[in-house]
N, C-alpha and C positions, 0 to 999 in steps of 0.2 A: 665580339666573336662572331665569323661567318660560319654556317656550317651547313650541310644538309642535313638538318634533325626535321625525324617525321612528326606527328602532332594535326590535335585534331584544332582545324583552326574557328571551329562553329561557322557564328555567322559575318566570317571576316569577308568583307567586298572591298578590294584593295583603292577602286579608285571610280565616283557615279558620278561624273558627268553633270553638270548642271541642265535644266532644259534652256533650248535658246531664248533671251530676252531681247526682245526689237527692240531701240530707243531712234532718238531723233538719226534724222541721216540714213538707216536703215530701210531698207526696201523690203517689203511684206508682202504676199502675195494677195490679190481680191481675189472674189467670187469672180470676179468676169477673165481670170488668168487660170484657173483651177482647172480647166477643161483641158486647155494647153499640157497641164504638169499630166494629169493623167493620162493622154493621150500620145505620148511618151516618155513611157517609163527610162527606157535607156539615158534620157538626155535628165531625167528629174532623181537619178540613181548617179547621175556624175555632179548633177548638180548639187546634192546633196554632199556630195563626199568633196567639193571644190568648199563649200561655206565651213564646212567641218576645216578643212585645211584656216582654212581664212580664218577661222577662227581662234585655232592655234598657231595662228604664225602673230595675233593679233594679241592675244593671252600674254597678263602680265604674268612673267615666271623666273621662280628663284631655285634655287639651290643649295639644298645640304651635304657637303663632304663628309665620309664616315671614314677617319682611320683607326690605324687599330694600334699596330708596335711600328714605331722608327727606330728601325736599325739595320744594318746590312747582317745579314745573314747564306747559313750555307745554305739552305734549299726552304720553300716556301709552299708546301703542300696546300694550306690552306687562302692560301695569297691575302695575308695580311699584317706585309711587311713595307716600308718605302724606307728608302735611307731618307736618312737628318741631309745629303746634299743633294738630293731629289725633294725634297719638302719643301728646304728652303726654295727652292726652282718653285715649289706649284703654289708659295706665300706671294711670292714676284709675282706670278700670272693671276694667280685673284686680285692681284692692288691694280694690275693693266689691265683684265678685263671686267675685273666683277665690280662687286658693291661691300666690301667688307662688313658684316653685318652680325651682332651676337642673338647664338638663336634666341634666346625669351625673348631678346623684342623682334624679332621674326615670328613667333605664336603671335605674340600679345598683336604682332598689327593683324595675324591672321582672324586672331578670335574676333577685330573690329571691323574682318572682310576688305583688306588691304591687304598686296603684296609687292613689296618694295620691286621694280623690276632689275634684273638684272641681281641683284643680293645676294649675295656667300656668307653661308652657315658655315665654321667648320666644329666638325665635333672629332671625337678622339673614346676610344670605350676601352676598358677591362684593366687604367691605373697603371699602364706600365712603366716601370722609374726611368726611362726618359725622359718622360709628360716634367719632371721637375729640370731634370740634370740640362737635357736638350730642345727638347720642345718650346719652354716657356722663353727664355732665349732667343729664339727667333720668332717669337709671335712677337715679344715687346722688339723687337729689332725694326719690324712691318707695321707693329699695330692694328693686329690683327684679334679681336678679341676669337672666344676659340671653348667651346664646351665638353671638359670630363667628368664621363659618365664611369662610376667610381664601384666596382663589387667591395660591400665593407668588409666579408671577412678573406678576404683575398689579401689586404693591406697587411702588408709586414710577411706576407708568410716567404717560408724559406722555401720552397721547389719551385718550379716550373708550374706552368698552366697546362690540364690535361693535354691538351690538342698537342702542344710541345712534347710533353715525356710518351705522347704515343710515336711522333715520327721521331724520334728522338731512338726508341726500341725496332722500330720497325725500318726504318731509313735511310739511318746511316754507314759506312762501310762499314764490312766484316761479317764474321758468320755466329751464326746461331742456331740451335738448337734444330733440325728437322721439321717437328713437327711442334707444334702449340698448341696445348690446350688447357681453358681457362674455364672457371666458374664466372657466369655472365647473367645475374638478377635471378640465380637458381638454377639454371642453365645451362647443360654441354655447349663447348662450343670447339672445338677440333679442327684445327686445320693441318694438310699436309706441305711445306714446302716444294720441297723439291730437292733440283738444284740451286734455286736459289737460296738456299739456307746460309750458299756461299758469295757474299755480294762484294767484289773486290772494287777497287777505288777508281780501276780508267769503268767500270761499270756505273757507279757512283754519281758520276763527272756526270755521265750523260743521262742520268734518270731525274739530275738533285729541280730543274729547271721544271719539273712536274707540277701539275695540282693538281685538284680534283675533280674540275672544270675542262679541263683536257677531255677532247672524244677517245683519244687511244690511251690505254694503260701500260705502262708498260715492262710490267714486267707483277710473279705474284707478289711479292712486298706491298708495292703499289696500291692491288686488287682488296690488299688484306688489310691495307690501310685505310681505301675506301669503302669497305663493310664494317673497320669496328670504328670511325667514327662516327657515324649513327649511332652505335649500339649503345657506343661510351656516353656520350649527349645526352640521351636520355635516362641514363639513370641520379640517381640525385647522390651529394657530395659523399654518403657515407657510405653507399656502395661502391660509388667511385673508385674510392680509391683502395680496394682488395684486388680491386683487375686490375689496375694500374701496378701494385707491388708485384702480383704477381706478373707478367708485361718487363719489369724489370729485372724479377731474378730469371728470368727465362733469358733473354738478351746480355744480360751482365750491364745495364746500364746502369748509371749513377744516377742516384737523387740530389745534387749539387743543381744552383743557376749557372751558367752559361752568361758572357756578359752578351748584354742585348735582352735576354729574356726574363729579366730581372719585375717585381712588381711594388709600387709607391710601398714605404715605410707609412705609419699614421701621422708620424711628425713630418714625413715632406708630404704627406697630401694635405695639413693645414697649410704648409707654405706653398702651395702651388696656389690654394685658393688664393693666396694673402695679395692684393695692389690691383681686384679686381679685374683683369684681364683674362682671366680662367675664370669661368662662372663653372660652379659642380655639380653633375647629377646623379640622379643614380639608377643605377642598376643592377638592384637587389641586394643580397644580404649573400648570395650563396653563386649565384648565374645558372640557378636551373632552367629549362623549358617549362614556361611560366603554364600554357593552355591544360596539362593534367591535372594541374597540383588543385586541393581542394577550395573552396575556399579561406577554409584562415591561415592555410599555408601558403594562399596569395597574397593575408594579408600580412603574415611575418613576412614575408622574404621582399614585397611592396615598402609597407608601410615603417614597419623594421628596419630594412634600408634607411629610409627616408630619414626616419628619426635616429637613426646612429649616426648620418654623416651630420648632421644640423648641427648633434652635440658637438662633433669632432670641429666642424669650422667656423662656428659662434653665430651661421646664421642659418636663413631659411630657403632651400633648395627647393625649382619650382618644376626642373626636367626629367623626366625619364626615358630611358631605351631599356625597351626591349633586348632580353636574351636571346641571340642567334635571330632576332629580328622576331620571333614567331608570339603572336598574341592574342586573343579567343575576346566575344564581346565581355568575358565574366574576368576576362587579365584588364579591360578596358575601364569596366566597372571601379576593379579595385584598384587603380589608380587614381580612377578621380578622387574616391571616397579617402583615398590617402592626402591628396590635398594637391596634388599636381597638378600645373597647367598646361601642357601637352607632352608627351610623348614620342618617342621617335622610335620607329622599327627601317626595316633595308628594303621597302620596297624600291626600284633603282629607276626611278625618274625624277624630272624635277618640280619643282612645290607651285602649285598653281591655286589664286584663290579659291575658297568653297572644299580645297581642303579638310578635314578635320584631325581639329588640331590635338590628339590626342592617337591620330596615325602620320604622322611628320614621315616623309618618303627620301629615304638619303640613298645615293648615290657613294662606293666606293671605292675608292683612290688607289692606284695599284700606284704600280713603278714608273711612275711614265715620267716622258722630260716633262719641264714646263711650257715649254714649244707646243707640244699634244697636249696637258691639261687645258692651255686653250682656247687646243682648237676642242675640245671636247666642249669646254664651256659655248663657247660660240654657239658649238652645235646646239646643245641644249636650249638656250638662251630664246635660238631659233625654233627651238618646235622639232626638230630633226632626229 
């Protein structure tokens, strides 16, 4: 799940470029040339920029794509849904422009100091039910490996993910009480929606394309969603459920699961792993924001989730994905201690040789056409 979740990232550094290493055929300024460079600082600055640009263009680059929900939805405030028809176009684009590769193979190469150029690894977070019934057949059709990062305790749940419940309560058409009063983490949260308590079908149709990254917020309901999202994301699962229950009662929202919003059962997760094309990765036990947790909680969520998934599918898992992309030095240590060989973040850049295998960058796929993804892949491979 992608989200604007606050937290302490510790000594987190997204990317520290390697120092320049000069090899055969690369000209290195000698002592006799140094005075020219010193005399003209402007040319020196331009020269350094040119060198950086050239290194960027020549650097071997791969892309790790991150998907979440594969479904056609009425609204998508977190921007995580891609319809199945567009996913198929994406797989065609990956086949046409890139070189499909399993994430585990890509990470193995990275740890050995090599990254295949134009390699594309495909990942799916959270374990939506469409992974088995829609996504796996498409992956098989185009022979593209993928990694599915599963939340252990979410498997078989009979309710939607909390971010979908929040959107259902606040952003759907209809009337809700004008005032909202919640208890969140022991603190009162009171808001007045005013006229936005009444939300007609025409207004909903106008606003349903909104998502949290938009600069403009269409109205009080979207503002309230954007305010509550990080507050709920920072809660433990046990703290969050009473808040969701308050929201459902306030909005009169049901707690069933809509088509496209379900999660794999444990039996379905085991079937997803059959055949070897879809690798299973860890995504914690309950999908918490990891950095604020204690060392014992880190171990329970990360190592405990790994052991449970390995017991389910009958083999070792090597890859992990940080919930919401957030992690600290302590989080990385816990991932290593659990025995994972790599961990994926949500740093939105291509992968290059020299990256930390426990901070793998991923680019979140959007509802683009196949041609649009092809253009993006070419740009990412070219360093643009």
